C-alpha positions as semicolon CSV with decimal commas, in nm:
position;residue;x (nm);y (nm);z (nm)
1;M;-0,001;-0,010;-0,036
2;L;0,112;0,372;-0,067
3;Q;0,295;0,497;0,224
4;V;0,090;0,799;0,319
5;T;0,374;1,036;0,478
6;P;0,361;1,355;0,413
7;G;0,703;1,366;0,240
8;G;0,611;1,034;0,029
9;L;0,281;1,269;-0,078
10;T;0,499;1,549;-0,177
11;F;0,736;1,282;-0,355
12;L;0,448;1,248;-0,538
13;L;0,346;1,543;-0,620
14;V;0,697;1,684;-0,773
15;A;0,735;1,382;-0,911
16;G;0,393;1,440;-1,140
17;L;0,476;1,811;-1,193
18;V;0,829;1,689;-1,348
19;A;0,697;1,356;-1,529
20;G;0,425;1,604;-1,671
21;A;0,694;1,895;-1,796
22;V;0,886;1,595;-1,888
23;N;0,600;1,428;-2,132
24;A;0,621;1,795;-2,269
25;V;0,908;1,856;-2,378
26;A;1,053;1,482;-2,482
27;G;0,823;1,210;-2,355
28;G;0,863;0,940;-2,126
29;G;0,745;1,100;-1,800
30;S;0,607;0,769;-1,714
31;L;0,959;0,641;-1,660
32;L;1,024;0,916;-1,381
33;V;0,659;0,874;-1,236
34;F;0,656;0,460;-1,184
35;P;1,025;0,428;-1,006
36;A;0,820;0,726;-0,804
37;L;0,563;0,465;-0,716
38;L;0,836;0,194;-0,618
39;A;0,977;0,448;-0,413
40;V;0,652;0,516;-0,141
41;G;0,572;0,129;-0,151
42;L;0,355;0,035;-0,417
43;P;0,492;-0,314;-0,537
44;P;0,552;-0,309;-0,912
45;L;0,235;-0,437;-1,094
46;N;-0,010;-0,157;-0,867
47;A;0,241;0,128;-0,951
48;N;0,213;-0,003;-1,275
49;V;-0,160;0,040;-1,348
50;T;-0,139;0,314;-1,080
51;N;0,074;0,491;-1,326
52;S;-0,158;0,407;-1,612
53;I;-0,453;0,593;-1,515
54;A;-0,290;0,892;-1,352
55;Q;-0,155;0,949;-1,690
56;W;-0,455;0,980;-1,887
57;P;-0,514;1,367;-1,788
58;G;-0,204;1,508;-1,943
59;Y;-0,254;1,307;-2,261
60;L;-0,608;1,495;-2,280
61;G;-0,434;1,817;-2,232
62;N;-0,199;1,705;-2,499
63;V;-0,442;1,650;-2,753
64;A;-0,660;1,933;-2,632
65;G;-0,355;2,155;-2,692
66;Q;-0,255;2,050;-3,021
67;R;-0,673;2,002;-3,176
68;R;-0,578;2,204;-3,533
69;E;-0,294;1,999;-3,630
70;L;-0,555;1,707;-3,614
71;V;-0,790;1,872;-3,868
72;G;-0,766;1,688;-4,181
73;Q;-0,638;1,328;-4,078
74;G;-0,953;1,167;-4,006
75;R;-0,885;0,852;-4,230
76;R;-0,602;0,810;-4,057
77;I;-0,732;0,915;-3,686
78;V;-1,016;0,646;-3,718
79;L;-0,805;0,337;-3,854
80;T;-0,507;0,401;-3,633
81;S;-0,756;0,466;-3,332
82;A;-0,977;0,161;-3,418
83;V;-0,627;-0,086;-3,414
84;A;-0,505;0,088;-3,102
85;V;-0,816;0,015;-2,937
86;V;-0,792;-0,361;-2,993
87;G;-0,420;-0,364;-2,923
88;A;-0,486;-0,207;-2,593
89;A;-0,731;-0,389;-2,512
90;V;-0,520;-0,701;-2,543
91;G;-0,193;-0,537;-2,369
92;C;-0,456;-0,482;-2,070
93;V;-0,599;-0,865;-2,083
94;L;-0,308;-0,985;-2,076
95;L;-0,133;-0,778;-1,766
96;L;-0,465;-0,920;-1,557
97;L;-0,470;-1,294;-1,710
98;L;-0,088;-1,359;-1,699
99;P;0,069;-1,459;-1,306
100;Q;0,222;-1,158;-1,113
101;S;0,558;-1,303;-1,123
102;V;0,558;-1,310;-1,563
103;F;0,490;-0,907;-1,477
104;D;0,767;-0,884;-1,241
105;A;0,978;-1,095;-1,443
106;V;0,928;-0,884;-1,757
107;V;0,908;-0,507;-1,664
108;P;1,265;-0,487;-1,583
109;V;1,341;-0,562;-1,936
110;L;1,049;-0,307;-2,079
111;V;1,216;-0,025;-1,828
112;L;1,520;-0,068;-1,999
113;L;1,402;-0,172;-2,381
114;A;1,188;0,216;-2,325
115;S;1,517;0,372;-2,182
116;V;1,683;0,274;-2,449
117;V;1,390;0,400;-2,695
118;M;1,453;0,712;-2,508
119;A;1,795;0,754;-2,581
120;L;1,795;0,624;-2,940
121;G;1,481;0,916;-2,987
122;P;1,750;1,189;-3,142
123;W;1,859;0,920;-3,358
124;L;1,563;0,810;-3,507
125;K;1,434;1,064;-3,664
126;R;1,792;1,177;-3,792
127;K;1,765;0,831;-3,969
128;I;1,378;0,872;-4,009
129;G;1,414;1,238;-4,212
130;S;1,115;1,477;-4,239
131;P;0,851;1,326;-4,425
132;E;0,688;1,440;-4,728
133;E;0,331;1,589;-4,656
134;G;0,101;1,444;-4,903
135;A;0,241;1,127;-4,994
136;G;0,079;0,783;-4,918
137;D;0,083;0,613;-4,583
138;R;0,199;0,246;-4,542
139;M;-0,150;0,151;-4,395
140;G;-0,009;-0,223;-4,456
141;V;0,268;-0,192;-4,200
142;L;0,174;0,078;-4,008
143;L;-0,143;-0,045;-3,853
144;P;0,067;-0,387;-3,738
145;A;0,336;-0,176;-3,596
146;V;0,038;0,060;-3,406
147;F;-0,136;-0,272;-3,249
148;L;0,155;-0,357;-3,140
149;A;0,264;-0,019;-2,992
150;A;-0,068;-0,041;-2,826
151;V;-0,025;-0,382;-2,673
152;Y;0,310;-0,240;-2,514
153;G;0,096;0,051;-2,411
154;G;-0,181;-0,181;-2,257
155;Y;0,062;-0,392;-2,054
156;F;0,328;-0,144;-1,982
157;G;0,325;0,166;-2,121
158;G;0,629;0,366;-2,014
159;A;0,776;0,585;-2,276
160;L;0,495;0,464;-2,515
161;G;0,483;0,800;-2,718
162;V;0,835;0,809;-2,817
163;I;0,782;0,486;-2,979
164;L;0,425;0,615;-3,120
165;I;0,619;0,925;-3,326
166;S;0,875;0,693;-3,426
167;T;0,618;0,466;-3,609
168;L;0,459;0,709;-3,723
169;S;0,733;0,928;-3,846
170;L;0,839;0,624;-4,017
171;L;0,544;0,477;-4,200
172;A;0,316;0,834;-4,222
173;H;0,384;1,068;-4,404
174;D;0,306;1,413;-4,308
175;R;0,481;1,705;-4,131
176;L;0,604;1,610;-3,771
177;V;0,389;1,849;-3,597
178;R;0,075;1,678;-3,739
179;L;0,208;1,330;-3,630
180;N;0,294;1,446;-3,267
181;A;-0,050;1,561;-3,236
182;L;-0,174;1,200;-3,359
183;K;0,048;1,028;-3,135
184;G;-0,100;1,232;-2,855
185;L;-0,463;1,110;-2,947
186;L;-0,323;0,769;-3,009
187;S;-0,169;0,784;-2,664
188;L;-0,507;0,904;-2,534
189;V;-0,692;0,637;-2,695
190;V;-0,442;0,395;-2,498
191;A;-0,449;0,523;-2,156
192;T;-0,842;0,538;-2,168
193;V;-0,860;0,143;-2,275
194;T;-0,660;0,100;-1,932
195;V;-0,831;0,371;-1,728
196;L;-1,177;0,162;-1,838
197;V;-1,009;-0,209;-1,768
198;F;-0,769;-0,158;-1,487
199;S;-1,050;0,068;-1,295
200;L;-1,266;-0,240;-1,283
201;R;-1,009;-0,533;-1,226
202;A;-0,666;-0,446;-1,167
203;P;-0,511;-0,317;-0,789
204;V;-0,539;0,055;-0,844
205;D;-0,435;0,278;-0,564
206;W;-0,672;0,542;-0,567
207;L;-0,472;0,799;-0,339
208;A;-0,196;0,784;-0,600
209;V;-0,368;0,873;-0,878
210;A;-0,553;1,156;-0,691
211;L;-0,247;1,331;-0,653
212;L;-0,094;1,255;-0,927
213;A;-0,334;1,302;-1,221
214;P;-0,386;1,694;-1,174
215;T;0,010;1,765;-1,141
216;T;0,056;1,600;-1,424
217;L;-0,198;1,792;-1,635
218;V;-0,050;2,109;-1,454
219;G;0,311;1,991;-1,516
220;G;0,231;1,949;-1,866
221;F;0,093;2,335;-1,957
222;L;0,338;2,404;-1,743
223;G;0,651;2,238;-1,906
224;A;0,554;2,306;-2,204
225;R;0,666;2,688;-2,169
226;V;0,935;2,638;-1,906
227;A;1,100;2,376;-2,089
228;R;1,150;2,530;-2,376
229;R;1,415;2,737;-2,205
230;L;1,554;2,374;-2,145
231;P;1,804;2,139;-2,340
232;E;1,576;1,853;-2,470
233;N;1,870;1,625;-2,425
234;V;1,945;1,705;-2,084
235;L;1,581;1,634;-1,993
236;R;1,621;1,329;-2,251
237;W;1,896;1,154;-2,048
238;C;1,782;1,219;-1,713
239;V;1,483;0,982;-1,812
240;V;1,716;0,730;-1,985
241;L;1,959;0,673;-1,683
242;L;1,676;0,699;-1,433
243;G;1,549;0,412;-1,662
244;V;1,819;0,207;-1,667
245;A;1,906;0,241;-1,290
246;V;1,514;0,123;-1,258
247;G;1,564;-0,168;-1,424
248;I;1,919;-0,300;-1,302
249;W;1,733;-0,241;-0,967
250;L;1,432;-0,425;-1,046
251;L;1,653;-0,717;-1,168
252;V;1,910;-0,694;-0,890
253;E;1,571;-0,711;-0,650
254;Q;1,482;-1,086;-0,822
């Protein structure tokens, strides 16, 4: 259970604010909240489902702030959202049906994988290059890729946004600002499925959600302004190093 102490509550509030700001700049804020929940006493599975639900308001605020960039993407939105719903549901079901021992064994690998994706983000952008507006999407590959990303998001979700934007940049031909808006929408879709499923069946710590949900939202709004003055690479590598440390710690604890 969550350690309800003034220090623990303050720690979660700060973690939520910082995570929202990191999401606004570099993505991967959930990799900050997950170890914060572990630090205040939640087991890995409980921390994971609580983190998934707490991130939902931040995704909603992101979509609201970028709604203009979604105009004209109707077909792309419908198709990718549909497979994202199915993929997220599959991921949630796998999390709930498989023994907790499976999650405990897999989560360190997922944390390390998410950290590697975060670290490779700038390199992937350079390799992918700027997509050409007006060219056709590679739907035959894009939809299965979004499905797999959503399965990952439903099961764990750390650095999901980084995975999605890399996928969209490679397989959907449009301006990056519009693809980033679609990434935010798909993250919201996956998060909505996890909220619906985990609220009914998962061991969610609702006190932690009540603390984190509004702070991630506020952090996202504030971070969008303040973080413009901070080097993105500094924030990115802080998240990467924390993720690697948490992944190694979880491996040692097994």
